[in-house]
C-alpha positions as CSV (number, residue, x, y, z in Angstrom):
1,M,-0.2,0.0,0.0
2,S,1.6,3.2,-1.2
3,I,-1.0,5.6,0.0
4,S,-2.8,5.7,3.3
5,R,-4.9,8.2,5.7
6,T,-5.4,8.9,9.5
7,Y,-7.2,11.6,11.3
8,S,-6.0,14.3,13.6
9,A,-7.7,17.8,14.8
10,Q,-6.8,21.3,14.9
11,L,-8.1,24.1,16.9
12,C,-9.3,27.4,15.4
13,G,-10.2,29.5,18.6
14,L,-12.1,27.0,20.7
15,Q,-13.6,25.3,17.6
16,A,-12.0,21.9,16.7
17,H,-11.4,21.0,12.9
18,I,-11.1,17.7,11.8
19,I,-7.6,17.1,9.8
20,S,-7.2,14.4,7.4
21,I,-3.3,13.2,7.4
22,E,-2.7,11.4,4.0
23,V,0.9,9.9,3.1
24,D,2.0,9.0,-0.3
25,L,5.0,6.8,-1.0
26,S,6.8,6.5,-4.6
27,N,10.0,5.3,-5.8
28,G,13.0,7.4,-6.3
29,L,15.6,9.6,-4.5
30,H,14.7,9.9,-1.0
31,S,12.6,13.2,0.1
32,F,10.2,13.9,2.9
33,S,8.1,16.5,2.7
34,I,4.8,17.9,4.7
35,V,2.4,20.1,2.9
36,G,-0.8,21.9,4.0
37,L,0.3,25.0,5.7
38,G,2.1,23.9,8.7
39,D,4.2,26.0,11.1
40,K,7.8,25.2,12.0
41,A,6.9,22.7,14.7
42,V,4.8,20.8,11.9
43,E,7.9,21.1,9.7
44,E,10.1,19.7,12.2
45,S,7.8,16.7,12.8
46,K,9.4,14.6,9.9
47,D,12.6,14.5,11.9
48,R,10.9,13.5,15.0
49,I,8.7,10.7,13.6
50,S,11.7,9.3,11.6
51,A,13.7,9.0,14.6
52,A,10.6,7.6,16.6
53,I,9.6,5.0,14.0
54,K,13.4,3.7,13.8
55,N,13.5,3.5,17.7
56,S,10.3,1.8,17.8
57,G,11.8,-1.2,15.6
58,F,10.7,-0.2,12.2
59,T,12.7,1.0,9.3
60,S,13.2,4.7,9.3
61,P,11.7,6.7,6.3
62,K,15.1,8.1,5.8
63,Q,16.7,4.7,5.4
64,K,14.6,4.0,2.1
65,N,14.9,5.2,-1.1
66,Q,11.6,6.7,-1.5
67,K,9.8,9.9,-2.0
68,V,7.4,10.6,1.0
69,V,4.6,13.2,0.8
70,I,2.5,14.0,3.9
71,S,-0.6,16.2,3.3
72,L,-2.6,17.8,6.2
73,A,-6.1,18.6,4.7
74,P,-7.7,20.9,4.2
75,A,-4.8,22.5,2.9
76,D,-5.9,26.2,3.5
77,L,-6.1,26.0,7.1
78,K,-3.2,26.6,9.3
79,K,-1.6,24.0,11.1
80,E,0.5,24.5,14.3
81,G,2.1,22.3,17.0
82,P,3.4,18.9,17.3
83,S,0.1,17.4,17.9
84,F,0.0,15.8,14.8
85,D,2.9,13.6,15.2
86,L,1.2,10.3,16.4
87,G,-1.2,10.4,13.3
88,M,1.5,11.1,10.9
89,A,3.7,8.5,12.3
90,L,0.8,5.7,12.0
91,A,-0.3,7.0,8.6
92,Y,3.5,6.4,7.2
93,L,3.4,3.0,8.7
94,C,0.4,2.0,7.1
95,A,1.4,3.4,3.9
96,S,4.7,1.4,4.1
97,G,2.9,-1.7,4.8
98,D,4.4,-2.1,8.3
99,V,0.9,-1.9,10.1
100,D,-2.5,-2.4,8.9
101,F,-5.7,-1.3,10.7
102,D,-8.8,0.7,10.1
103,P,-8.3,4.4,10.8
104,E,-12.0,5.5,10.4
105,G,-13.8,6.8,13.3
106,K,-10.4,7.3,15.1
107,I,-8.6,10.6,16.0
108,F,-4.8,10.6,17.0
109,L,-3.1,13.4,19.0
110,G,0.4,13.4,20.6
111,E,3.7,14.5,20.1
112,V,6.3,11.8,19.8
113,S,9.6,11.9,21.2
114,L,12.8,10.5,19.5
115,E,12.5,7.4,21.5
116,G,8.7,6.9,20.6
117,N,7.3,8.1,23.7
118,I,3.9,10.2,23.4
119,R,4.2,13.7,25.0
120,K,1.6,15.9,26.4
121,V,0.2,18.5,24.0
122,S,-2.3,21.6,24.7
123,G,-6.0,21.8,23.8
124,V,-7.1,18.1,24.4
125,L,-10.3,18.8,26.0
126,P,-11.7,21.1,23.2
127,L,-10.3,18.9,20.7
128,T,-11.9,15.9,22.3
129,R,-15.3,17.6,22.6
130,G,-14.9,18.4,18.9
131,A,-14.1,15.0,17.6
132,E,-17.2,13.7,19.7
133,Q,-19.4,16.2,18.0
134,N,-18.0,15.4,14.7
135,G,-19.1,11.8,15.2
136,Y,-15.8,10.2,15.9
137,T,-16.0,7.2,18.1
138,E,-12.2,6.8,19.6
139,I,-9.4,9.2,20.2
140,Y,-5.9,8.3,21.3
141,I,-4.2,11.0,23.3
142,P,-1.3,11.2,25.5
143,K,-1.7,9.5,29.0
144,E,-0.8,12.8,30.6
145,N,-4.0,14.4,28.9
146,A,-6.2,11.6,29.6
147,E,-7.9,12.9,32.8
148,E,-8.6,16.3,31.1
149,A,-10.2,14.5,28.4
150,G,-12.2,12.3,30.7
151,L,-14.6,15.1,31.0
152,V,-16.0,14.5,27.8
153,K,-18.8,11.8,27.4
154,G,-19.8,10.0,24.2
155,I,-16.4,8.9,22.8
156,K,-14.0,6.3,23.8
157,I,-10.6,7.8,25.2
158,Y,-7.4,5.8,25.0
159,P,-4.4,7.2,26.9
160,V,-1.3,6.1,25.4
161,E,2.3,6.5,26.3
162,T,4.5,4.9,23.2
163,L,4.2,4.5,19.7
164,N,4.5,0.9,20.0
165,Q,1.8,0.6,22.7
166,V,-0.8,2.3,20.1
167,I,0.4,0.0,17.2
168,D,-0.2,-3.0,19.2
169,H,-3.6,-2.1,20.3
170,L,-4.6,-1.0,16.7
171,V,-3.4,-4.3,15.0
172,G,-5.1,-6.3,18.0
173,K,-2.0,-8.0,19.3
174,K,-3.3,-10.1,22.2
175,G,-2.9,-8.9,25.7
176,C,-2.0,-5.5,24.3
177,E,-5.3,-3.7,24.6
178,I,-5.3,-0.3,26.1
179,K,-7.7,0.3,28.8
180,K,-10.2,3.3,28.0
181,Q,-10.1,6.3,30.3
182,P,-13.1,6.4,32.5
183,L,-15.2,9.5,32.9
184,T,-13.4,12.0,35.1
185,K,-15.2,12.8,38.6
186,V,-15.0,16.3,39.1
187,R,-13.4,16.8,42.4
188,R,-14.4,20.3,44.1
189,M,-11.4,20.7,46.3
190,S,-11.7,23.3,48.9
191,E,-9.6,26.4,48.3
192,E,-7.8,28.5,50.6
193,F,-8.0,32.4,49.9
194,E,-5.6,35.0,51.4
195,T,-8.4,37.4,51.9
196,N,-12.0,36.6,53.2
197,F,-14.6,39.4,53.6
198,N,-14.6,38.9,57.4
199,V,-11.3,40.4,57.6
200,V,-12.1,43.8,55.6
201,Q,-13.0,46.2,58.3
202,G,-15.7,48.9,57.5
203,Q,-16.2,49.7,53.7
204,E,-19.8,48.2,54.1
205,T,-21.0,50.2,50.9
206,A,-18.4,48.6,48.8
207,K,-19.0,45.2,50.4
208,R,-22.6,45.6,49.4
209,A,-21.9,46.6,45.8
210,L,-19.5,43.6,45.3
211,E,-22.1,41.3,46.6
212,I,-24.8,42.8,43.9
213,A,-22.3,42.5,41.3
214,A,-21.6,38.9,42.2
215,A,-25.1,38.1,42.1
216,G,-25.9,39.6,38.7
217,G,-22.7,39.4,37.0
218,H,-22.4,43.3,36.6
219,N,-19.1,45.2,36.0
220,I,-17.8,47.5,38.9
221,A,-15.4,50.3,39.3
222,M,-14.0,51.3,42.9
223,Y,-12.2,54.7,43.3
224,G,-10.7,56.2,46.3
225,P,-7.1,57.3,47.7
226,P,-4.4,54.6,48.1
227,G,-4.4,52.4,50.8
228,T,-8.1,52.3,51.2
229,G,-8.8,48.5,50.6
230,K,-9.5,48.5,47.0
231,T,-7.2,45.7,46.0
232,M,-8.0,43.8,49.3
233,L,-11.7,44.2,48.3
234,A,-11.2,42.8,44.7
235,K,-9.3,39.9,46.1
236,A,-12.0,39.0,48.8
237,F,-14.5,39.1,45.9
238,Q,-13.6,35.7,44.5
239,T,-14.3,34.2,47.7
240,I,-18.1,35.0,47.5
241,L,-18.4,33.7,43.8
242,P,-20.1,30.3,43.7
243,P,-18.3,27.3,42.2
244,L,-18.7,26.6,38.4
245,D,-21.1,24.1,37.1
246,E,-20.6,21.4,34.9
247,K,-21.1,23.4,31.7
248,E,-18.9,26.3,33.1
249,I,-16.0,23.9,34.1
250,L,-15.9,22.5,30.5
251,E,-15.8,26.0,29.3
252,V,-13.2,27.4,31.5
253,T,-10.9,24.3,31.2
254,S,-11.1,24.4,27.8
255,I,-9.8,28.0,27.3
256,H,-6.9,27.4,29.9
257,S,-6.0,24.4,28.0
258,I,-5.6,26.0,24.8
259,A,-3.6,28.9,26.3
260,K,-1.1,26.4,27.8
261,I,-1.6,27.3,31.4
262,L,-3.9,24.3,32.5
263,D,-1.8,23.1,35.8
264,K,-4.6,20.8,36.8
265,P,-7.1,18.4,35.0
266,F,-10.2,20.7,35.4
267,I,-11.0,24.0,37.1
268,T,-13.8,24.4,39.4
269,R,-13.6,27.7,40.7
270,P,-14.0,30.9,38.8
271,P,-11.0,32.2,37.4
272,F,-9.4,35.6,38.8
273,R,-7.1,37.3,36.2
274,S,-5.2,40.4,37.5
275,P,-2.8,41.8,34.4
276,H,-0.4,44.2,35.3
277,H,-1.2,47.9,34.0
278,T,1.8,47.6,31.5
279,S,0.0,44.6,29.6
280,S,0.0,44.9,25.7
281,Y,-3.2,45.0,23.8
282,A,-2.6,41.5,22.4
283,S,-2.1,40.1,25.9
284,L,-5.5,41.5,27.2
285,V,-7.7,41.0,24.3
286,G,-5.9,37.8,22.7
287,G,-3.9,37.7,19.2
288,G,-1.0,36.4,17.5
289,P,-0.3,34.7,14.2
290,F,-2.3,31.9,15.5
291,P,-4.7,33.9,17.6
292,K,-4.6,32.7,21.4
293,P,-7.0,33.8,23.9
294,G,-6.2,37.0,26.0
295,E,-6.7,37.9,29.7
296,I,-10.5,38.8,29.0
297,T,-11.0,35.6,27.9
298,L,-8.9,33.8,30.3
299,A,-11.3,35.4,32.9
300,H,-14.3,34.0,31.3
301,R,-17.0,32.9,33.8
302,G,-14.7,34.8,36.6
303,V,-13.2,38.0,37.4
304,L,-10.9,40.5,35.3
305,F,-9.5,42.7,37.7
306,L,-7.9,45.8,36.5
307,D,-6.1,47.6,39.2
308,E,-4.8,51.2,38.5
309,F,-7.3,51.2,35.6
310,P,-6.4,54.7,34.2
311,E,-2.7,53.7,33.9
312,F,-3.4,51.1,31.3
313,D,-2.7,52.1,27.8
314,K,-5.5,53.9,26.2
315,K,-5.6,51.6,23.4
316,V,-6.0,48.5,25.8
317,I,-8.8,50.4,27.7
318,E,-10.8,51.1,24.5
319,A,-10.5,47.4,23.3
320,L,-12.7,46.4,26.3
321,R,-15.8,48.3,24.5
322,Q,-17.0,45.3,22.4
323,P,-16.3,42.5,24.8
324,L,-18.1,44.5,27.8
325,E,-21.2,45.0,25.6
326,D,-21.3,41.6,23.8
327,R,-19.8,39.2,26.3
328,N,-17.3,37.9,23.5
329,I,-14.5,39.0,21.4
330,T,-13.8,38.7,17.8
331,I,-10.2,38.9,16.6
332,S,-10.1,39.3,12.8
333,R,-7.1,38.2,10.5
334,A,-6.7,38.0,6.8
335,R,-7.8,34.5,6.7
336,G,-10.8,34.9,8.9
337,S,-12.1,35.6,12.3
338,L,-12.2,33.8,15.5
339,N,-14.7,34.3,18.4
340,F,-13.6,34.0,22.0
341,P,-16.0,34.1,25.0
342,A,-15.6,37.0,27.5
343,Q,-18.5,36.5,29.9
344,C,-16.5,37.8,33.0
345,I,-17.0,40.5,35.7
346,L,-14.8,43.5,35.3
347,I,-13.4,44.9,38.5
348,A,-11.7,48.3,37.9
349,S,-10.0,50.2,40.8
350,M,-8.4,53.6,40.4
351,N,-7.2,56.5,42.3
352,P,-8.9,60.0,42.1
353,C,-5.6,61.5,40.4
354,S,-2.1,60.8,39.4
355,C,-0.6,61.4,42.9
356,G,-3.7,59.4,44.4
357,Y,-5.3,61.9,46.8
358,G,-7.7,63.6,44.8
359,K,-9.2,66.7,46.8
360,E,-7.4,66.0,50.1
361,K,-4.8,68.3,51.4
362,K,-1.8,65.8,50.5
363,C,-3.0,66.1,46.8
364,T,-0.2,67.8,44.6
365,C,-2.0,67.8,41.2
366,S,-2.9,70.8,39.4
367,E,-6.6,71.2,38.0
368,R,-5.3,70.7,34.6
369,D,-3.7,67.4,36.1
370,L,-7.0,66.3,37.3
371,I,-8.8,66.6,34.1
372,A,-6.1,65.0,32.1
373,Y,-6.3,62.0,34.5
374,K,-10.1,61.6,34.3
375,K,-9.8,61.9,30.5
376,R,-7.9,58.6,30.4
377,I,-11.1,56.8,30.7
378,S,-13.4,57.6,27.9
379,G,-17.2,58.3,28.3
380,P,-18.4,54.9,26.4
381,I,-16.1,52.8,29.1
382,M,-17.6,54.5,31.8
383,D,-21.2,54.0,30.5
384,R,-20.3,50.1,30.3
385,I,-19.5,49.8,33.9
386,D,-22.6,49.2,36.0
387,M,-21.5,50.2,39.3
388,W,-19.3,53.2,40.4
389,V,-18.4,53.0,44.2
390,S,-16.1,55.3,46.4
391,V,-13.8,53.8,48.9
392,S,-12.8,56.2,51.5
393,K,-10.3,56.4,54.1
394,I,-11.1,54.0,57.3
395,E,-10.8,55.7,60.6
396,Y,-8.1,54.1,62.6
397,E,-10.6,53.2,65.5
398,K,-12.4,51.0,63.2
399,L,-9.2,49.5,61.9
400,S,-8.1,48.5,65.4
401,D,-11.6,47.3,66.7
402,K,-11.0,43.6,67.3
403,S,-14.6,43.2,68.6
404,A,-16.3,44.3,65.4
405,K,-18.0,41.1,63.6
406,N,-17.8,41.1,59.8
407,E,-19.9,38.6,57.6
408,D,-18.0,35.7,56.5
409,S,-17.7,35.1,52.7
410,K,-19.6,31.9,53.0
411,I,-22.5,33.4,54.2
412,I,-22.5,36.3,51.6
413,Q,-22.1,33.5,48.8
414,K,-25.1,31.9,50.1
415,R,-27.2,34.9,49.4
416,I,-25.5,35.3,45.8
417,V,-26.3,31.6,45.0
418,G,-29.9,32.3,45.9
419,A,-30.1,35.4,43.8
420,R,-28.8,33.6,41.0
421,K,-31.0,30.7,41.0
422,I,-33.8,33.2,40.7
423,G,-32.3,35.0,37.8
424,A,-31.5,31.8,36.1
425,Q,-34.9,30.5,36.7
426,R,-36.4,33.7,34.9
427,F,-34.6,33.0,31.9
428,I,-35.9,29.4,31.8
429,D,-39.6,30.6,32.4
430,Y,-39.2,32.7,29.5
431,K,-37.5,30.2,27.3
432,I,-34.3,32.1,27.0
433,R,-31.3,29.8,26.4
434,N,-27.5,30.1,27.1
435,K,-28.1,33.1,29.7
436,K,-28.1,32.8,33.5
437,Y,-27.1,36.3,34.8
438,N,-29.0,39.4,34.8
439,A,-26.2,41.4,33.3
440,E,-26.7,39.3,30.1
441,M,-30.2,40.4,29.5
442,S,-30.7,42.2,26.2
443,V,-33.0,45.2,25.5
444,S,-35.8,42.5,24.0
445,D,-35.1,40.3,27.2
446,I,-35.8,43.2,29.3
447,E,-38.9,44.3,27.7
448,K,-40.2,40.4,27.9
449,M,-39.4,39.6,31.6
450,I,-39.3,42.9,33.7
451,V,-42.6,44.7,34.4
452,L,-42.0,48.2,36.1
453,H,-45.0,49.4,38.0
454,K,-46.0,52.9,37.1
455,E,-44.4,54.7,40.4
456,V,-41.2,52.8,39.7
457,S,-41.4,53.8,35.7
458,E,-41.8,57.5,36.5
459,L,-39.2,57.5,38.9
460,L,-36.8,56.0,36.5
461,K,-38.0,58.6,33.9
462,T,-37.4,61.2,36.0
463,S,-34.0,60.2,37.1
464,A,-32.9,59.4,33.5
465,E,-33.8,62.8,32.5
466,R,-32.1,64.5,35.4
467,L,-29.0,62.5,35.3
468,G,-28.8,62.7,31.3
469,L,-28.5,58.8,31.1
470,S,-27.8,57.2,27.8
471,A,-30.1,54.4,26.6
472,R,-27.4,52.0,27.5
473,A,-27.2,53.4,31.1
474,Y,-31.0,53.3,31.4
475,H,-31.3,49.6,30.6
476,R,-28.3,48.9,32.9
477,I,-30.0,50.3,35.7
478,I,-33.2,48.3,35.1
479,K,-30.8,45.0,35.1
480,L,-29.1,46.2,38.3
481,S,-32.4,47.0,40.2
482,Q,-33.6,43.5,39.2
483,T,-30.5,41.8,40.9
484,I,-31.0,43.8,44.0
485,A,-34.6,42.6,43.9
486,D,-33.5,39.0,43.4
487,L,-31.1,39.4,46.3
488,E,-34.0,40.5,48.6
489,G,-36.1,37.5,47.3
490,S,-38.7,40.1,45.9
491,K,-40.8,39.1,42.8
492,E,-41.0,43.0,41.6
493,I,-38.5,45.7,41.4
494,K,-39.5,48.3,44.1
495,K,-38.5,51.8,44.4
496,S,-36.0,51.1,47.1
497,H,-34.4,48.7,44.6
498,L,-34.2,51.3,41.9
499,L,-32.9,54.1,44.1
500,E,-30.1,52.1,45.3
501,A,-29.4,51.1,41.6
502,L,-29.2,54.9,40.7
503,Q,-26.7,55.6,43.6
504,Y,-24.2,53.2,41.7
505,R,-24.1,55.3,38.5
506,Q,-21.0,57.0,37.6
507,K,-19.9,60.1,39.5
508,N,-16.8,62.3,39.6
509,F,-14.1,60.2,41.0
């Protein structure tokens, strides 16, 4: 047999594409080429698989007078990484007649070492999900990726360690069958956090605002002089977020897998990302020749904390406009566009001015400096942040008061879980799919799901006119009011809920 085929997979964003690996052998002077728009890692595969084949007890392609052509189809899709190694090695052995098996319905993923060992690769979870969705029944992956892939149901997962082990299994060698990977049981391990809400003295307004933000998935900004606890509050915020559900675990783990930062089989807690203010545009929103997710996508289903918000490059801040509105981010390249999810809660913290003290006596900024500092954040960005909270200096008596009893994060978390259940059930009742947080409501969702009584509607209208609210801000206040109502277990939005929501609108910071 001079031609053969096996199958592998390639990620484009979070979408898996099936790759057909075709090998053709013909007589002539030795040559070895890989076609199909592969990167440097793909091109170097020919040396890795040649050595692996030789060291696995077969004749190396380089020891034969033959022309070897490996095609990765579709040819117009860019290929990257070493995950095609296993599929290419098996396809060559089939073409040369050394191995014979039926490749249909099987996906092969893994980097081969020179000795023939199968090494770990990235993106296995979304690739396994893609293989299952495309109707494939078996997938062969590195043993190190097995627990991660085991989160996917409906496909046989075979963890492999060596090239010979795969071959023996495929040809049906007696006693060499590979045991299937069992479904991975998600273990929700208790995590210790440095900061709990019960250690934060005072700042009751900020604590209340963060609870509302967590319950409805709302963006929030905290402003005040340095040393008032803004960073501590943001870090404590992750302790009140409920654990991820099964669907969210798959989403978040998949993202971290393709970003090559997955240090455990799965992620059960909402991620907390805190990039430095010197971060580049690409690191925040994603990008590169083969686009990878940025910080806003890595924070999906969790928190994106931007400390010293105005100190970020203006281009970086403005890049947040679309993802804050649409809850996803589109990265366009000449060959097409990729969509990454960005369903996260933005927490921004900032000082009132460059020196940090605003209108206090310590402030060294001129009026011009104050105006310039505030201009670093544009109106459209401000409009997309639901809540603005002033965090003021705490009196020393409160800081040293050891008798003060503050609520534990677990107690606050229970209230948030209850409010989220109410909100999620509302979407179910109105047959709105793939939404569960109040912040995700569109204008049409609001009109369908939320009915404001006459007195509440009149108050909102009057307030909108006085404050000069945009249409976007108007609808965000309604969503925020609904979250406050859910936290109180109220079936309708009351005046008190609306008034509290209005207090969180943007003011001069």
